[in-house]
N, C-alpha and C positions, 0 to 999 in steps of 0.2 A: 517426349515433347515433339510437337510438330514443327515444321519449318516456319509457320506463322508465329508460333510462340517464341522461337529463337530470334526471329526478326524484331518482334516487339521488345524483347529483352535487350537486344543489341541497340535498338533505337533509344530505349530508356537509359541505358548506360552511357551512350554517346551524349545525350542531352544533359545528363547529370555531370559528366566530365567537362563538357564545354561550359556549363554554368559555373562550376567550381573554378575552372581556369579563368573565366571572365572576372569573377569576384576577386581572385588573387591578383590578377593584372591591375584592376582598378585600385586595389589596396596598395600595391607596390608603386604604381605609376599613376597617381590621381591626376585628372585633368585640372587645368588652372581654375576652372569654375568651382571645383570642389575644395580648392585650397584657400581661396580668397572670396570675400563677399564683393558685391558691386562697388563698395566703398573702399576696397583694398585692405579690409581687415581680415586677418586670418580667422578661420572658423573656430579654431581651438585656442584663441587668445585668452590668457588669464584675465580675471577682472582687475580693474585699476581702483585705487583707493581715492575716495573723495578727500580733497585736501583739508577741509574744515571738520568734517564729521568722522572721517576714517571709514565710512561705509563703502563696501565694495560695489563698484559700478561696472556695467557691461561696457566694453570699449566701443561697441557700435552706438550705444546710447550717448556716450560722450561725443563721438564724432557728429552725430545728428544734432546735438545741442549746439556745438560750435559752428555747424554749418547753417543753423537757423531753421531746421525742419520741425 
């Protein structure tokens, strides 16, 4: 292998390692914008039950309904 091929291989490995490290960091320490919506609802909130029909509803839909949107 030539010196240029070693350089490209090293660069590719460095980019792959940094990309993996960034994904792991964001998974372990997510920014606030990834944890909550603009309404303050957690992105992974379970559905809530409609009191009359028992139908599962999205929590964001329920908030928008009571807010009047």
